[in-house]
N, C-alpha and C positions, 0 to 999 in steps of 0.2 A: 403689480403688487406694491411697488414703491409709491405710486400715485395714491393708492388707497391708504397706505401707512401714513404718508404726510398729511392726508386729509383728516387723520384722527388726532393730530397734535397741532399746537399753535406754532411752536418753534423748538429747536434743540441747540445745545451748545456743548462742544467738546473741550475738556481741560486735560492736558497731558500731565500725568503725575510722575511717571518714570519711563525711561526708554533705555533699551539695551541693544547693542549691535555686536554681532559676532560673524565676521566674514560677510556673506551675502544675506544673512538672516537678521531681522529686526523684530523685537518684541516691545510693544508700547502698552503701558497701563494708563487708563484714562478714567475720568469721571464724566459721564454724559448727563446733562441736565435737560429735562423735557419740560416745556411749558404746555400744560394740558389745556384743552378747550374750556374746562370748567374753572380756569384761573389758578389751579394748584400747580406747584412745581415739584418734580420728583427727580432725584439724582441716583443713578445706578453705576456700579463699577463695570468696566469693560476692559477686555484685553484683545489687542490686535496683533497678529503675527504675519509677517510676510517675508518672502524671499525674492531676490532679484537675480536675473541671469547675467551673463558676462557683459552685456550692454547696459546694465543698470536698470533694466525694465522689470517691473514686478511680474513674476510668473506664477506666484502662489500667494493667495491672500485669504486669511481666516480671521473671523471676529467671533469672540465668545462673550455672551451676555444673556441676561434673563430679563425680558421686557415685562414680566408679570407685575412688578410694582408700579409700572407706569399706568396700567389699566385697572389696578385694584381700587 
């Protein structure tokens, strides 16, 4: 699936807007800019949430976004 997805765009870039940490949990608000194959650029909002275990290793990772504007 990832190979197919990356074949539909030229490039992407993440910009962190905000980040919050509470214990082992982290929430990050981002803007992700996609360079489309037709030369247009689209930026969408994204939120990532993850938790780490006692060793600092990510043990739960979730990403929330809507890709529809990238393909509109």
